[in-house]
N, C-alpha and C positions, 0 to 999 in steps of 0.2 A: 846589749843595751839595758841599764837601769831604768825601773820604770820611773824613778825621780829624771830621768835625763831624756822622755819621750817627748820634748817640747820641740815645736817646728816652727820657727817664726819670719813676719817678713818686714821688711819697716819699709815705711811710705817711698823711700827711695827706691825700693825693688831688691833691697840685699837680702840674705838670707841670715837669719840669725838664729843661735842655740841660746838656750837657756839663761848660759852665766852671760853672756855676751848682753843680754836684755838688761839682767838685774844689774851689769856692772854699768851701763847706760842711764838707767832712773838712780840707783847710787849714787853716781857720780855727777848728777844734773843735767846729763848731755841731749838725753831726747825729750825731757819737757820742760818747759820755759816758766818755773812757776810751778800751780797747780794745773795739773789738768781736768777738763770740765769734760762731762758724759752728757751726751743730749740725744735725745728720739732713740732710745734705748729698747730692744726686743729681744726678747729672751723665747726661745723655744725648746719643749725637753721633749726625748727621745728613748725614753727608757733611763739608763745609765748614761745619757750622751745629751748635751744640751748645747747651743749652738744662740753666741749672744752676736747683735749685730748694734749698728750705731754711728754716730759720729763723735768725735774727738778735739778739743781744740786743748792749746800750749804745747802742741807737739815743736819743736827746736826748728825753724826754719819751714812750717809748715803753717798757714792760718789756720785750715780744717782738712781731719783726715776722717774719710769712712774707714771704719774695723769690723772684721770678723772675728769672732774667737769660740773655740772650741774648746768644752770641758768636755770631762770623765768624771765617773763616780766614783770612787776608788776609798772603799773603809769609810762608809756614810760621810766622805768629804770630796767637794768639786775641787777640781786639778783640771789647771790651766793646758795643755796639749798643744794647742796651734793657734796663730795669731795671724792677720796679715792686716796693712794698715795699706791705705792708697790716699793719697792726695787728693784733694778737691780744689779744682780748677774753680776761681772767680768765686770762691764762697756759698758755694750751693749746695 
């Protein structure tokens, strides 16, 4: 596995998603309706690893989604290596 391809993702519908599938969905406009808005973002840093959590709106077919993202610092840049979105029922 190449270092640039070590992304693991899951959609709010629970489907596994590769890095290229995520990029293609964002580029094609099928993932977000308009501009995504992040809210209640919290970031914890553990050495060269960071975990970000919060809510996002604007996901197609979902009013609000809770997310978790994991970043790893490589060559002095933060790289997204894993993400998970979970649909929030009732807008909570």
